[in-house]
N, C-alpha and C positions, 0 to 999 in steps of 0.2 A: 937536254936530250939531243942526240946527234941527228944529223939530217937523214941518215939511213934508217934510224929508228923511227923517225917521224913518217918517212915514206912507208915503212913496213906497217906501222899502225894505221895509216890511211888506207892501205891496201886491205888490211883485215876488216876495217869498218865497211868498205865498199862491198867486199865479198859477203859479209854478214847481212848487209842491207839487201843484196840480191837474193840471198837464200831466204830471208824473211819474206820477201815479196813473191818469190816463185813457188816455194814449197806448198803454201796453202792452196794455190791454184792447181798444182799438180795433184795434191791429195783429193781435192774436191772434184776433179775431172776424171774420176776413177774408171771411165770407160763406159761400155754399154751395159744396160740393165741385164740382170742375170737371165731373164727369159729371152733376151735377144729381140723382144718385140718393140713396138713403138713406131714412130714416124719420123721422117726427116722434115724439118721446118726451115723455110727461108733460104735464100741464096747465100747469105752471109754465114750460115751455119750448116752447110750441106753435109759436113762430116759429123754433125752432132745428132746422135740417135736420141730421140725423145721418148721417155717412158710414157705409157698410157696414163692419162689424167681424166678427170671429170669433164663432161661436155660443157660448153659455154652457153649462156642463155640467149645469145644473139650473135650476129656476125661482127659485132664490134660494140663499142660503148662510147657515149657522149658524142655521137656523130663521127667517130673515127673507126673505120673498118680495120680489124686486125684478125689474124688467124688465131685459133684456139690452141693453146699450149698442150699438146698431147691428147686433145679431144676434138669433138665436132662442134659446129655452131648450129644453133636452133634457128632455122630461117624465119620463124614467126616473130622473133625478137622478144625483148623483155617487156613485161606488161606492168611492172611496178617500179618504184624508185630503186636505184642501184647505188650501193656503196662500193667504190672502186679504190683499191690499194695499189699504188705504183711502187714496185720493188725491184730488186736485182739480187741474183744469187750470191754475189760477193759482199753484200751490204750487211754488216753486223746488226745495226738497229732494225733492219727489215726482218732478220732471222728472229729477233726478239719479239717484234710486233705481229708477225704473221699468225702465231697461235691466238692472239687476241682478236684479230680480224676473223679467224675461223670460229672462235667462240661467239662472236657477234652474229655470224651467219646462222649458227645453230640456234641461238636464242631469239632471232628476229626473222621469222619466215615472211614477214611483210615486206622485206627488202630482198632484192637480188644482191648478192655479195660476190664480187669478182676481184681478181688481181690483174695487173698488167706488168709482165716481166720486161723490164727495160734493159735488155742486154742481148747481144747477138748469139750468145751461147745458150740456146734453148735446152739442150741436153742437161747442162748443169742446173738450170732453173727447175726443170721437172724433177731432177734427182733430189734437189734440196727440198722441194715441197713434199716429195714422197718420204724422204728421210725424217722430216719433221712431223709426218702424219697429218699434213694439211690437206683437207678435202675440198677446199673451195676451188672452183674453176679459175683458170687464168688465161689471159691472152698473151701472145708473144709479140713483142715490139722490137724487131731487129735494128731499126734505124731511128729510134727516138721520135717516131711519127706522132705518137700520142701526146707527149709532153710538148713537142714543137707546135702542133696544131692548136693546142689549148693554152699555149703561152705559160706553161708551168715552170717553176724554178728547176734548175738542173741538179737537184738533190733528191735522194730517196731516203726514207719512204715519204710518200705524199698520199693522203687519203682524200677522196672527193665524194660528195653526195650529188647524184645526178637524178633528175626527175624521170618519170616514166616516158616522157616525151623527148628525153635526151638533153635537156637543159642542165647545165652545171649550176647547182644551187649553192654549193660551198666547197671550198678547198682548204684542207688542213695540212700545211707543210710542216708537220711535226710528227714525232713518234708518240703513239699512245702507249701508256704504261699499264693500263688495266681496262677491263671490259667496262667498268663504270665510267671511266674517263671518256671512252669512245661513245658510250650511250649518252652521256651528258652533252658532248659536242653535237651529235646528230639530233638530239632532242631540242637543242637551242635553235637549230635551223628549221626543224619540222614544226616547232611551236606546239 
C-alpha cells in the first residue's frame, strides 16, 4: 500500500470516528420540548431547557443537596428508605436499567425510588427519561457532587440503598438485568 493510500485510509477512519461520536449526541439533543415548557437548571447547563418531570421527595439524597431534574423538592424530606440510581443520558447500560428501576418503584411503595442524573446537560437527561416513559423523579448533578461526596466509582449506572435517616446501607456498582435481580440485591441488605 502506498503512503498516500495509507494517509487517505487514516483520514477516513478519523472522520468516521468523529461522525460516530458526534451524531448520537446531535440526535439526542433535539432541542426544546414541543410545549416549550420546562425550567433551566444549573449554571453549567443554562442553555438547556428541561422538560417537566415528577417532583423529588426531598431537597437531596444521602446527605447531598441537589436540585430536582424538572420538578420541585419536597421540603419535608423522605420518610422511608430510598433506592437511588446514578445514571447519565449518554449511558447505554443506564438506558437499559432505568425501566427496571422504574418497575421497582411501582412494585415497592415502601421505598422512595429516585435517580441522580450525573451530567451537566439536564435537558438531555429529562428528554431521555420522558422518551423512555420513566416516571421516577430524578435529581440533577451538574458537577459530580453526589459521586464525589459519597466516594463512588466514576462509572454509571450505580444503584444505592439509603436509610430513611440518610445513611448509605449498600452500593451496587453494576447494571441490574431484571426486577428480580434488583429485588434480590435489596432484599439481602434489608434482611
